[in-house]
N, C-alpha and C positions, 0 to 999 in steps of 0.2 A: 504494500499499500503505500502511497506518496505519504511526504511527511502529515500535509493538511488534511488526508483523508479524503479528499474530495477528488473524482474523476475528471477525466477529459470528455466531451461529449465527443461525441461522431456520428459520421455516415456512410450506410453501404447501400449500393444503390446498384442492380444489375439486373436488365430486363426489368417486371413486374415488382422484382425484390425492391423494397424501400425501407431500410431499417435504421433505427436511431440504436446507437449502443453507448455503451460507458466502458471506461477502461479504467483500472488501477493496476500499479506498480510496474515493474520491468518485463518488457516483453521477450526477455531473453530467458527468463524464470517459467518453470511450468505454469501452462495455462489451466484456469478451473472457468469453463466457459457456464454461467448461470441463466436458465429458463425459466421463466415467471408462469404463475398461475392466471386462470381466465380473469380478463376483468382486471388484472394485476398490470404492472409495470415496473421496469427494472429498477429501480431505485427502491423497490419493496425490498430488495437485497441490501440496503446499505449497511444496516446493522449487523448483521451477519457477516457480509465481508468485513467489515470494521473489527471482528472479532477472530479470524481470521490469523494463523502465525504470519511474518513477513516472509518474504521468501516465493511469493506466489504473483502470477499476473493474471490478474480477473477480469474478463468481459462479463459484462451482464446486458442483454438484448432486450430491446422494449419489441414483441411478435408482431406481426402484421396488426392491424387495427388496435395496435393497445398504444398508450404511451403517446410516444414524438414521431412513432413511425406510420407509413402512410394508412388510410382507411378504404379499406375494399368496400364493395357491396355487401360481402356475406362472409362470415368465417366459419361455413358450415363445413366445408372440408378441412378436415383436422391434417391432410398429408399435403396442401397448402404452406402451410406452417411450419411442415416439416422441411419440404424444398426450400425455403427461405433459408431456415438457418442451415441445410448443407452447402446450398450458394455462397454463405457467410462465411463458414467453415473453409470452404475451399478459396474463395476468392481472398480469404486473409492469410492462407497456408497453415492452419494451426495445426499444430501436430502435440503427440502426447497429453491427451486433454483429459482432464476430469471434468467428466457432464453431468451437470447437476441439472435437474428440472423439481419444479415441485407442481403437483395435481397436472393439469394439462399438459404443462409445460414439461413434464418427465416423461409422459407420452411421448411429445415431439423430439425429445431425447434420445429414446427408444426406437423411434423413427429411422432420426439421423446414424444412430450405431449402427443398425441393421446394413443400410447403406454402405456406408465409411469406418468399419470398425477397425481399419489402421490407422485411422486418427486419435481413436481413445486409450486412454490405460485404464480405466473405471469406471463405472457409471455410480451415481447418488441419485436415488430416484425415493423423493420427499413426497409420501404418500401419493403416490401414482393413480392417476383417474386410469385405471384398468379393472375392471368390475369381472365380474366371474362371468366365462366364455360364453355362455349361452345369451349373454345379452347383444352379443356382435352377430347372431344369425338372423339373416333376413332384417336387413336395417332398412328405413324408408329410402325412397329414392333422393336424391338433393333435391330436386326439382319440386318433390311436396312437402319440403320443411319447409313451416311458416314460423319463425321467429317470435312472432306476435301471439303466437300460443301459449308461449312462455311469460310467467309474471315477471320474470328480468327486464323484460321489455318494458315495464311499466315503471321501473328503475328513474328518480328524480335524476335531470339529467343536466342541470344548471343550478350553479348556487354563485354565490355573492364572493365567496373567497374562502381559500382553504382553511383557513380558522372557522367559518361558519360551517362547513363540512366537518371538518374535527370535533365541534361541540355535538352537532347533530347527532353523531356517530359514538362518542367516547362511551356512551353508557348503554349503547344498542347491542345486544346479542349480534353475530359473534363477536363485534368489535373491542367491545368489553374486555374479552379474554387477551387483547394485545398487550403488548408494550406502548405506552402512550408515544414515545418518539417513534417508533415504528409507524404507530397509525397517522401520526403526523407526515412522515415522509409519504405515506401511501395520499394522503389527499392534498399535500404540497406537488408532489411529482405526477399527479392522478389527473388533473384540471388543467385544462388548456385554456386562455383567454376566448371568448365568444367572439364570432365574428363582428357582431353588432357594437362591440364594445362594451356591453353591458354585462361585467361581470365574467363568470367562466364558465366552462362544460365540462363532462367529463371527459377523458383522453381516451377511455374507449365508450361510445358512445352505448345506449342501454341497448338498442335493436343490436347489436354487433356482438355483444356479451351474450345475449339472449341467443344468437346464432351460436356460439361455441356449443352451448350448453344441448341444443337442439340435434346438432351434430356429431354429438360425442361418439353414436354408432358408425361412421362413416370409414373408420379405420380399424380392423379386429388387429389388435397387439399381438394375438397370440403365436400367429407363425414366424413373427420375428422375434419374438420372447423366447420361443423352442430353440432357436438357430446360434445365440447369443452366446458366447464365448468367454466373454469380459467379463471380469469382476465387477457384480451389482451388489449395493446395499440399499434394502427397501427399509425407509423409514416408515412404520403404519401407526396411524393416530388412533383414538378413539373409534369405535363403533357401537352401535345397540341392535339389538335383537328385534325392535321393533319396526317393520319395515315403513309403517306411515310418518314415527318420528324422524326416522334416517331421511326419508323421501324430503322433508320440509327443513331440516337444518343443517347448513351447508357445513357447520363446524363437527359432522362426522366424517369419518374417512370413508372415501369409495375405492378402496383398494380391494381387491379380492383378497380373504385371509391366506389361501393356498397359492398364492403369485408365486410366493418364496420355492414352492415346490417344483413348478414349472422350469422354471430358470436352470440350465446345467452347472451355474453358476453363481450363486447367489447367498446371500445371508440377510435376515431380518432382524429389525431392533424395533419391538412394540412398545407404542408409551401411550397407551391408554391416557396417562393422564394429561396427554395433550390434543389437542382438537387438530383438526384438520390443516389447521390455520400454524401449525407447529412453527414455521420460520418467523412469524409475527408474536409467537408468545415467548419463544425463548432462544432468541437467535444465537446466541453463546454455546448452547448446547447444539445446533443444527451444525454450525461452524468447525467444531470439535467432530463428527461425525463425516464433514467434509474434506477435512485435513487429513483426517485417520489413517 
C-alpha cells in the first residue's frame, strides 16, 4: 500500500469493456485482484485492503454498470462481466494473481480463472453466489428476464449527499451490521453527481442492480468448479434453514454448503457469526484469509 493509503484511479477500455479501477502498492509485487459484489463498487474493499500486510500490488475493479465504470442497458448476462475482467487481466498482463471475489464477484472470478488459470496462483471466494446445482437447470432466456419484477428495481436512486445516504442506512439491517467506516466508503463512492446537478444518484442504478439478481442463473458455474485445479479458499457466512427468511434477507449466505466438496482443491472456512457482508463487518479478518 502507498504511504497515504490512497489508490490511483485508472481506466481500462477495450471494445465495449470500459472499466474504472483503483490500484495500490508496487506493480512489481504480487497482485491481488479484487472483484466486488452486486450493487457495490471497488472502494468497498478499502478497509480490507488497508488491513493487508505490505508487499502486495492490489487492484480493485468497478465492474460494468457499477461505480465509475460504463453503464450498459442490462447486467443479466453474467458472462459479460467475466469477459470484462478477462480482457482486463490480459490487457494489463497480470500474472501470479490472488483472485478475490465477493458474492457475484466471486462467481466472476471463477469464470475468469476457468479460461486463464495460468494467470492465477489461488482464489479466495468470499461467500460466493454459487447456489445448489439444481438452480442452474433450465434457466430463463435472457430475453424473458424483466428486472422490474425484482423489488431491488424500486430502490431509492437519488440522494442529497453521501452523508444523507449514510444517515438513512446506518441503523437499517443489514447495513447496521457493517463497520461504520466501510458503510461511509460504500456511500461516498457509491454515488455519482446527478446529470441535472441536483444531488447524487446511485453509481449502480437500481434497474441494473435488479438485472444482476434476475440473471444469476445465466452461467452454470459447476462445470468450471469441477475442472478447477487452483487452490481455493471459500469463506462461507451464516445461513438459515427457513427458505422464506433466507430469500428476504440479503445477510444470509447464498453459497451451497457442499460447494467445497465439488472443488478438486478447496478448503472452506465457515463463519456463521458473520453475515453475507463479511468484508464489511470484519475487513481485518477477511484480509488475513486473503494474505494467508
